[in-house]
C-alpha positions in Angstrom: 69.0 73.5 81.6 65.8 75.0 80.3 63.7 76.6 83.0 60.2 77.9 82.8 60.0 81.7 82.9 56.5 82.3 84.1 55.8 82.8 87.8 53.1 80.3 88.6 51.2 80.8 91.8 48.7 78.7 93.6 46.7 79.6 96.7 45.8 76.9 99.3 42.2 76.0 99.5 42.0 76.7 103.3 44.2 79.9 103.2 45.7 79.1 106.7 49.2 78.3 105.6 51.4 81.4 105.7 54.4 79.8 104.3 55.3 79.8 100.6 57.3 77.1 98.9 60.0 77.4 96.2 60.2 74.1 94.3 62.0 72.4 91.5 60.4 69.8 89.2 62.1 67.4 87.0 60.2 67.1 83.7 59.9 63.9 81.6 62.6 65.2 79.2 65.0 65.7 82.1 64.8 69.5 82.3 64.2 71.3 85.5 61.4 73.8 86.2 61.4 76.2 89.2 58.3 77.8 90.6 56.6 79.0 93.8 53.3 78.0 95.5 51.5 78.2 98.8 49.9 74.8 98.4 52.7 72.6 97.0 50.6 69.3 96.7 47.9 71.1 94.8 50.3 72.8 92.5 52.1 69.6 91.7 48.7 68.0 90.9 48.0 71.0 88.6 51.3 70.5 86.8 50.7 66.8 86.2 47.1 67.4 85.1 48.4 69.7 82.4 47.0 72.8 84.1 50.3 74.1 85.3 52.9 76.2 83.6 53.0 76.2 79.8 56.6 75.0 80.1 55.6 71.8 81.9 52.5 71.0 79.9 54.4 69.4 77.1 56.9 67.7 79.4 54.7 65.5 81.5 54.9 63.9 83.9 56.8 66.0 86.3 58.4 65.0 89.6 59.1 67.1 92.6 62.8 66.9 93.3 63.5 69.9 95.5 61.6 72.3 97.8 62.3 74.9 100.4 60.0 77.1 102.5 59.9 80.9 102.3 58.3 83.2 104.9 56.3 85.3 102.4 55.6 85.7 98.7 58.4 88.3 98.2 61.0 86.0 99.7 59.8 83.1 97.6 60.0 85.2 94.4 63.5 86.3 95.2 64.7 82.8 95.9 63.0 81.5 92.8 64.9 84.1 90.8 68.2 83.2 92.5 67.7 79.5 91.6 66.7 80.3 88.0 70.0 82.2 87.6 72.1 79.2 88.6 73.8 77.2 85.9 72.8 73.7 85.2 75.5 72.1 87.3 74.6 74.2 90.3 70.9 73.3 90.0 71.8 69.6 89.8 73.9 70.1 93.0 71.1 71.9 94.8 68.6 69.1 93.8 71.0 66.4 94.9 71.3 68.0 98.3 74.9 69.3 97.8 76.1 72.6 99.0 76.1 75.4 96.4 79.2 77.4 95.8 78.6 81.1 95.3 79.2 82.7 92.0 78.1 79.7 89.8 75.6 81.5 87.7 74.6 81.7 84.0 75.8 84.6 81.9 
């Protein structure tokens, strides 16, 4: 599946939340977009307002279909990269709540 390639970041308004979120959106055309944010609700709103990633702007509306927490920005970026390397079937399995089998990657 197509996946956005730019790392989109959003800081929370209050700055109190230390956790980062890795998320997957399902776009209107059925593709999946993976990103990270500190304030996930705000970031989802930005995406659906056309102010998010370039990839999602032409594929609105988007729907949050998966999220997981990360302890810090570095961990979130590493996990985002891992998810982006998965093949389409593995991403669908992750989104559906299934268990991922190691080694199912693109390339």
